[in-house]
C-alpha positions in Angstrom: 57.5 70.3 122.0 57.9 72.0 118.8 61.5 72.2 117.4 63.2 75.4 117.8 63.8 77.2 114.3 67.5 76.7 113.0 69.3 80.0 113.1 69.7 81.7 109.7 73.1 81.3 108.0 75.4 84.1 108.6 75.8 85.7 105.1 79.2 85.2 103.4 80.8 88.3 102.1 81.7 88.2 98.6 85.5 88.2 98.0 86.7 91.4 96.1 88.6 89.9 93.1 92.0 91.5 92.8 93.3 93.1 89.7 95.5 90.9 87.4 98.9 91.1 88.5 101.1 93.2 86.4 104.5 92.8 87.9 107.3 90.2 87.9 109.4 89.1 90.7 113.3 89.5 90.0 115.7 87.0 91.4 117.2 90.1 92.8 114.2 90.4 94.9 113.0 93.5 93.0 109.3 93.7 91.9 109.0 95.1 88.6 105.6 96.6 87.7 105.0 96.4 83.9 102.3 99.4 83.6 104.3 101.8 85.9 107.9 100.7 85.8 110.4 102.2 88.6 113.9 102.4 87.7 114.6 102.0 91.4 113.4 98.2 90.6 115.8 97.9 87.6 119.0 95.9 88.4 121.6 95.0 85.6 121.9 91.6 87.2 118.6 90.6 86.7 118.7 92.0 83.0 121.9 90.1 82.3 120.4 87.0 83.7 117.0 87.3 81.9 118.6 88.2 78.5 120.9 85.4 78.4 117.9 83.2 78.8 115.7 84.6 76.2 116.0 83.1 72.8 116.2 85.2 69.5 114.2 83.8 66.5 111.7 82.1 68.8 114.7 79.7 69.2 114.6 78.8 65.5 118.5 78.9 65.2 121.1 76.3 64.5 123.1 75.1 67.4 123.3 73.3 70.8 122.2 76.2 72.3 119.7 79.1 72.1 121.1 82.3 70.3 120.3 84.6 73.3 119.3 88.3 73.4 122.4 89.0 75.4 124.4 87.6 72.9 122.6 89.4 70.3 123.2 92.7 72.2 126.9 92.0 72.2 127.0 91.5 68.6 125.2 94.7 68.0 127.7 96.7 70.6 130.6 94.8 68.3 129.3 96.0 65.2 128.4 99.7 66.3 132.0 99.9 67.7 133.7 98.8 64.7 131.5 101.0 62.4 132.1 104.3 64.5 135.1 103.7 66.4 135.3 104.0 70.0 131.7 104.6 71.7 131.5 106.8 74.9 129.8 105.8 77.8 126.1 107.1 76.7 126.2 105.6 73.4 127.7 102.2 74.7 125.0 101.6 77.2 122.3 102.6 74.8 123.8 99.7 72.7 123.8 97.5 75.6 120.3 98.2 76.8 118.5 98.5 73.5 116.6 95.0 73.8 116.8 95.2 77.6 113.0 95.5 78.3 112.9 91.8 76.7 114.3 90.6 80.1 110.8 90.9 81.3 108.3 90.7 78.1 110.6 88.0 76.2 111.7 88.7 72.4 108.6 88.8 70.3 109.5 88.6 66.7 108.9 91.6 64.5 105.7 90.0 62.5 104.0 89.5 65.8 105.1 93.2 66.9 103.1 94.3 64.0 100.3 92.2 64.9 100.2 93.5 68.3 100.5 97.1 67.2 100.5 100.2 69.8 99.7 98.0 73.1 103.2 96.2 73.0 105.0 99.2 71.8 103.6 101.4 74.8 104.7 99.0 77.4 108.2 98.3 75.8 108.7 102.2 75.7 107.8 102.6 79.5 110.2 99.9 80.5 112.7 101.0 78.1 112.5 104.6 79.6 112.8 103.3 83.1 115.9 101.2 82.4 117.7 104.1 80.9 116.9 106.2 83.8 118.4 103.8 86.2 121.5 103.8 84.2 121.8 107.7 83.7 120.6 107.9 80.3 117.7 110.1 78.9 114.2 108.4 78.8 114.3 109.1 74.7 117.6 108.9 72.9 118.9 111.4 70.6 118.1 110.8 66.7 121.5 110.1 65.8 122.1 107.5 68.7 118.7 106.0 67.4 120.1 105.8 64.1 123.5 104.0 65.3 121.6 101.3 67.1 119.2 100.6 64.8 122.0 100.2 62.0 124.0 98.2 64.3 120.8 96.0 65.1 119.9 95.5 61.2 123.7 94.3 60.6 123.4 91.9 63.6 120.1 90.5 62.5 121.5 89.8 59.0 124.3 87.8 60.2 122.0 85.8 62.7 119.4 85.5 59.9 122.1 84.0 57.4 124.3 82.1 59.6 121.8 80.6 62.2 118.3 81.1 61.0 117.9 79.5 57.7 117.7 82.9 55.6 119.3 83.1 52.3 121.4 85.8 51.7 119.0 88.1 49.1 116.2 87.7 51.4 118.1 88.9 54.6 119.1 91.5 52.3 115.6 92.5 51.5 114.9 92.5 55.0 118.0 93.8 56.9 120.1 95.5 54.5 123.5 94.8 53.7 126.0 92.8 55.9 128.1 94.5 58.3 131.4 92.7 57.5 133.0 91.8 60.5 136.4 90.0 60.5 136.0 86.2 60.3 137.3 85.3 63.7 135.0 88.1 65.2 132.1 86.6 63.3 133.0 83.1 64.5 132.8 84.1 68.0 129.7 86.0 68.0 128.0 83.6 66.0 128.8 80.4 68.0 125.7 80.1 70.5 127.1 80.4 73.8 125.7 78.6 76.9 123.4 81.0 79.2 126.0 81.1 81.5 128.7 82.3 79.2 126.2 84.9 77.8 125.1 86.2 81.2 128.9 86.4 82.2 130.2 88.4 79.0 126.9 90.7 78.9 127.6 91.7 82.7 131.6 92.2 81.9 131.1 94.4 79.0 128.5 96.5 80.4 130.6 97.4 83.7 133.6 98.1 81.3 130.9 100.6 79.2 129.5 102.1 82.6 132.8 102.6 83.7 133.6 105.1 80.9 
């Protein structure tokens, strides 16, 4: 008796590939979409935690600990406050959040940002707009606030470059301008790289004080 023909194998459906993941899960449980970030998915605890663990200068700094973006942010706010006097809530939060997108995308050094060009800037701008809206700031800051933030940022960068990152003073002046001239005791505190836990705590405390007005 001839053998029965084997049944034809059932076709296996081709899996539909998913798109690349463009979101990050935060410790708060929030899921932040980098392509379409929502202010509702932004939490200051996630920002503080992340920035306290992101290294400035690609980690090429002196000290037992990294010099974190959270610590840099507090240094920038200190420089601006000493230049401008007391800052109001809006400017204070703008200073505290000026590098906040880096809790998601990391601190990319300026030379590499120049190489990446518009794509990086677009992602960074979307994230910053969502962060601003979350805390009651306009998506885009007024020109005067932008100027104050940039000048304080450059002053902080000068100090970090010369005290921690091995720049000679003439080289730092070329890239970052004149030093901000902080009192020695303040400079000593803010340029001693803090452990991550200290940077996170001080960031949250300062943000809460500014947010309360």
